N, C-alpha and C positions, 0 to 999 in steps of 0.2 A: 513619551515619544520624543521629548526634547533632546535626547542623546542621539537620535537618529535623523538622518536626512533622507527624505522620501525620494526615490528615484523613479518610481512608476508602479502601476498595478500589474500583478502577475495574473490574477484571476479572482473570481468571486462566485459565490453560490448561495445555497439556502442557509448556511450557517455563518457566513461572514465573508471576509475579504483577505486576500494575501497580497502584501505589498513588498516590493523590492526596495531595500533601504541600505544606507551606509552609516556605520557607527562614526560619529563625528571625531572621537578621540583616536580610534585605532585605524579607521579607514576600512574595516572589515565589511564586506558585503554580506547582508543577511536577508532572510525572508521572514517577515512578521505576519503571522496568521492572527487576524483580529476577529474574535467571535462577537456577534451582536447579542445584546441582552434581549430576552423575550419574557413576557409576562408568565408563561407556563414553565419557564426555566429549563426547557428542553435543550437549548443551546449550552447553557451553563453545565448541564449534566454531561454532555458530550465533551466539552472542554476539560472538565475535571477528570473525566475518565482518561482522556489523552495525556494530561499532565501526569496522572498517577502512574500510567504504564511507562511513559518515557523517562521518568525519573527513577524508576525501579529496575528497568531492564536495559541492558547495554550490549550492543553487538556491532561488529564492523558493517554489517549489512542492514542495520536498522537506522532510521533517521535519528539524529542527535539533537536534543533540545538544549539550547544555550541558556535561556532565562525566560522567566514569566513575570508579567506585571499587569496591573489593572489600572485603567485610566478611563475616566468618563463612563463608568459603568460597563466598560468593555474589557474582556480578558484578552491579553496579547501574549502570544507564544512566539519566541524568537528562535529561529533556526539559521544555521549556516546555509547560504544560498547555493542551490544546485540548479543549473540552467535548463535542464530538460528532463523528460520522462520517456519511458518506453513508448508511450502513445505518440509522442512527438517524433520519435524515430520511425514509427510506422507510417507517419504522414509522409516522410521522405522515401521510405522503403515500401512502396505500395504492394509489392509482391512478397513481403515478409523479410525478416532479418537474414542476413548471410549466415550460413550454418555454423561457422566457427564462433561468430559473435553470439548467436543464439545459445549455444552450449555454455559459453562463459556467463551469460546473463542468467540462464536458468539455474546454473550451479549456485550462483550467489543468492538468487531468490529463494532457492530451496534451503540454503543454510539459514536464512532469516526465518523461514517458516518452521524449520526443524527446531531452531532455538526457542521460538515461542511455544511450540507444541510440547517440547521437553519440559518447559516450565508451566505446562497446563494452561496455556493461553491460546485462544482462538482469535484470529484477526477479524474475520467476518466481512471483509471488503477487499479481497484480493482482485485487482484489475490493473490493466496497463498504466492508467494514469496515477496509480498509487505506487509505481515503481520508479524511483528517481534514478537518473544516470549521470554520473559526474563526467567531466571532460576526459578523464583517464579511463573511463569504462567501469567504474565501481558502481554497483547498483545498491539502492537502499529502499527498503520497504517503509512506507510512511502512512500517515492518516490512521491513527489509532482511536478515532472517535467511537467506533463500534466494537473495539476489542474488549474481551472480557475473560475472566478466569472461569474455567470449567467448574460447575457446581457438583454437588453430590448427586448420585443416581436418583432419578425421580424428580429433581428440581426442573423447573421450566425456564425457558429463555424467551426473550423478545423474538417474535417470528419475522417481523418485517425489517430484515437487515440485508446487507449485500446489495450491490447494484444488479438490477434484474437480469441482464444478459449473462451474469456469472453466478446466478442463484441456483443452488442445488435443488433437486425435486422435493426433498423434504421441507425446504424453506418455502417453496412455491405453494405447497399444500398446507403450510402453517403448522407443521409438526414441531412442537416446542421442546422436544427432547433430543435435539441435534448436538453435534460435537465437532471434533477436529475434521472429520470428513468433508464438512462444508467448504473448508479452505482448499482441500485437495480437489474437489470438483471445480471450484473457481480457477485453480491453477491449470487444470486440464483444458478448460475453455480458453484461457489466456495463452497457453502454449500453441494451440491451433492458430489463434490470431497472430501471434508473433511469428509463426512459421509461414503463414500464407498471406498475411496482410489484411485478412477479412475476419470480422467477428463471427464466431461459430453459431451462436444462438441469438441473433438480434430479434427482438420481439417488442410488441407494443402493449402487451398486457400479460398478466400471469397465465391466462388461458392460452394465449398465443404461444408463450414460452413452453408451457406444459405440452402442447400439441407438437411443437418442434422437438422437444426432448424425446417424445415417443417415436416420432418419425426418424430422427437422426441418431439416437443413442440406444433406446430400448424401452420395453414395456414396463409399466409400474410393477413393483413387487406386490404380493398380496396385502402386506401391511399398508403400503401407500395407496393401493387401490381401495382399501377399506376406508381410509381417511377421505379419499377423493369422493367416494359414493355418498358419504355422510355430510359432506361440506355443502352448506346452502349456497356458497359462492358458485359452485359448479353444478348446481341442480339441473337435471335434464340434459347434461352434456355427456356424450358417449365418445370415449377416446378410441382411436383405431388400434387394432392389433397388428403389429408389424413383425415380420421375420427379418432379423438382422444377421449379417455374417458373424460367425464366432471368431473368425480370424481377424486379428487387429489390423493387419496390413491390407486386408480387403475392405475392412470397414472404413479405414482412413487412408485411401490410396494416394492422397496428395502429400502425405508425410513419408519421410524415409523410414525404413523398417524399425529401427530402435526407438525413434521418436513416436511412431505409431503405437508401439508396445507401451510406452509410458502413458500416452494419452488414454489408451484403452484401460490401463490400470487405474487411472484417475477418474474416468467417466463411467463408473459403475452405478447403476440405478440404486442398488442396495448400498447404503453407507458402509455397512460392515464389510463389503467386498472391495472397498477402495484401498489402494496401497497407502502405506504410511509415508511421511516425509523422510524418515530415516532410511526406509527401504528404497525410496527413490534415489537417495544419494549414493546408494550402493549399486544402483542399476548399471547394466553394461554400457548404457549410453554415456555414462560418466567415467566408468572404469576402463573402458577399452583404450588402446593405444597410449596408455600412460598419461591420460589427460590430467588427472588430479595431481600427479607428481610434478607435471610440467607447469600447470596453471597456478598452484598454490604459491610457489616462489614469486611468480609474476604478480599475483594479487597482493602478496605481502609487500613487495617493493613499491607498488602503487600506493598502498595504504601509508607506508612510511614516508613516501614523497609528499603526499597530501598533508600528513601531520607536520612535516618539516616546513612546508609552505605556510601552514597556519601558525606555526610557532614564530615565524618571522614577522607576523603582524604585531607591532608594538604600539602601546599607547603613546599619543603625543603628550608633550608637556602640558600638565594641567593648567587651565586658565580659569579665572573666576567666571568668565562667560559660560563655560561649559559645565561648571559645577551646579548641580541641582540645589535649590533652596531647601533648607532643613524643614521648613513647614510644608513642603510639597512631597518629599520623597523619604521613604523609609526602606532601607535595604536589609533584608534578613534572609536566612536559609529557609527552605521550604518546610523543614520540620520545626521551625520556631516562628511561624507566621502569627501575626496578631489575630487573636481569636475573634475580634470584632468584625473582620472582613469575611465575606462569603467565601473567598478563595482560601483563606486560612482555615475556616471551619471544615471545608471539604478535604483539605490535604493533611491537616494535622493528625488525622486518624492514623496515618502511616508514619510510624516513629523511626523508620530506618534512616540512618544518616545518608546524606547525599551531598552533591556538590553543585546543585542548580540554584542559582540565586533568583529570588522573587522580589520584585519591588512593588510595594503597595503604594500607589500614588493617590493622594487625596486631592482630587480635582473636581470642581463642580461641572456638571454636564448633563445633557438629556439622554434619553434612550435612543440608541441607534436603530434605524430602520433595517429590517432584514429582507433581503431579496430572495424570493422563492424561485429558483431556477432549476428546472428539472432536466435530467439527461435527455438530450434530443434523440429521437428515434432514428434508427438506421436508415440511411439513404442509399438505395441500391445502386446509385450511380457512382459511388465513391470507390475507386480502386478495385472495381470488380474484376475478378479473374475469369478467364475463359475456362469453361468446365473441362476442356481438353488439355489443360496445361500439364506439363510434366510434374513429377513429384518434387517436393522442396529440395531434396538432396541433389537434384540435377539442375535446378534453376538458380542462377545467381543474378538477382535484379541489377539493372544497369545503374551506374553512378551511385554506389553505396555511400551512405552517410558516413562522414568522418566523425568518430566519437570525440575528437579533439576540437570540433568546430562549435563555437558558441551559437546557440539557437536563439539568443537575444530574448529571453523572457518567456519561455514555455508557451509556444503557440498552441491555440486550441485546435483540437482535432474535430472536424465537422460532425462525425457520427457519434461522438461521445458526450456532447452537450457541455454544460458549463459548471460542473462540479468544481469545488475548490481544489486547486492543486497546491500542495505544500512542498516547497523545494528547499530542504535543509539537510545538512549533514556535517559530521566531523568524525575523526577517528576515535572510537570508544571501544572499550573492552570490559568484559567481566563474565566469568563463567561461560566461556564460549563452548557450545556443545554442537557437534556436527556428526551425528550418527556414528560415533566411536571410530571415526576415520582418522583420528589424530590430526584434525584440521584446525586446532587452535593455533592462532598466530602469535599471541603474546601472553605473558603472565597476567593473571587477573589484576594484579596490583598496579599495572601500567595503565594509565588513562590519558 
C-alpha cells in the first residue's frame, strides 16, 4: 500500500473493506478491496475466485481489475474508482429511475450478464449494489466472489449464494442443480426495484421469502414442492395456493407494458421457463423505436471518452522516495507468481496470458479482524409508494439525479445493509458477445 495514499473508506462487510485511494505516482483514483484472512480460508477462496474471473473475462460492462497484491496476510484487489451504484441512485430516486435512464442501464446490465452466460459463467449475486454507475452513465457489473463456471449435468453447487431478496426459489429450497436462470430471477427482482424504488421481495428469512414468492409470483412447481415437503427446515409448514393473473400487465400493474412483459418472463417459478439473457436483449422493450441503433453510438462515445481520460493519467517522475525497496516488493505477472505464496498457488493453475500485475509483498503483520455485517432487513418506512400510484411509465419522480454528479463515496442505502461495495472500472474488451445483435464495439485486440 506504500504506493497509494488512502483517501477514505468506501464501505466494509463480512469479507473485508473497500478503501478509496490515490496512486502516488500517477494521481489515479482507485478503489482497493482488502480481503481479511480467516482461519477457515473462506475469504481467501472468494478472493481467489474473483481474481480468476476478472483476469480471464473482459467486457465494457464488467468491472476491470487493475492489479492484485498481498500485504500483511491480506489480499488487495485494485480497481479504478467509480463513485456510485444503482443502489445509490435509488436513494435519490425514491420512486424509481426515469424510464429512459432505466432502459439504458438495463441494456448494459444485460450485455454483461449475456457475456457471462455465453461463456458458461453464472454470477450468483445480481443486485443493485453490485451495479456500478460511472459519471457518464456507463454501468459495470462487479463483485465476482460468488461467480462460478457451470459444471457438467449432475454436478452440485453451493446452495447458499445470492443475497436473500434476489434469491430464486430453487436457491431458497437449496436445490443444488441450479444454473443461469438464478441470475435471470435476480435480474427480474432488480428491475422492479429500479422501476419503482422499492425492493420487490424484502424478507427476513428464507421461509418469509418463500411465502412472499408464492403470494406475489406463483405457486411452486411439482419438483420444487417435492423438495419443500422433504426439507426438515420447512417441516410442518404449509404454503398457500394462490391464483395469479396470467397476464403480465395485470400481474405487475405498476410497470409499463413492455417492462411488465420482461419481468414476467424473468420471474417464472420454473427455472426452465425463464427467458434467457440473449432473448431479453432481443425483446421489443429494447428493439422498439430504434433504441439500440441510437444508444450504441452514444455508449461507444462514452467508453472512448473514459478511455481517453484514463490515458491522460501519466506517471510522475520517479523518485527514490516512491520506489519500493527490493527486499519488500516483487512484481510479476499473475501467470508467473512465486509458488511459495498462497496467491500464486491459487492462480498459477490458469496458464492463460494476461496483463494484470500482481505484487507479492513480504511484510510482517498479524491477522486482520473480519467484521461480520449482514444485510439489514427492509424498513417499511423507506421511500414507500402509495399503492394507488400510477404506473412507472407515467410517473417521473421529481428532481432526478444527475448521472454526472459525484456522489462522494458510495453512500449506503438504508435497506440494503453493509455489504462491501466495490467501485472500479476501466475500458476493457475481448470476445464481446451480445446476443448476435452486432453489439461489439471494438476489435478484441484493443484493450
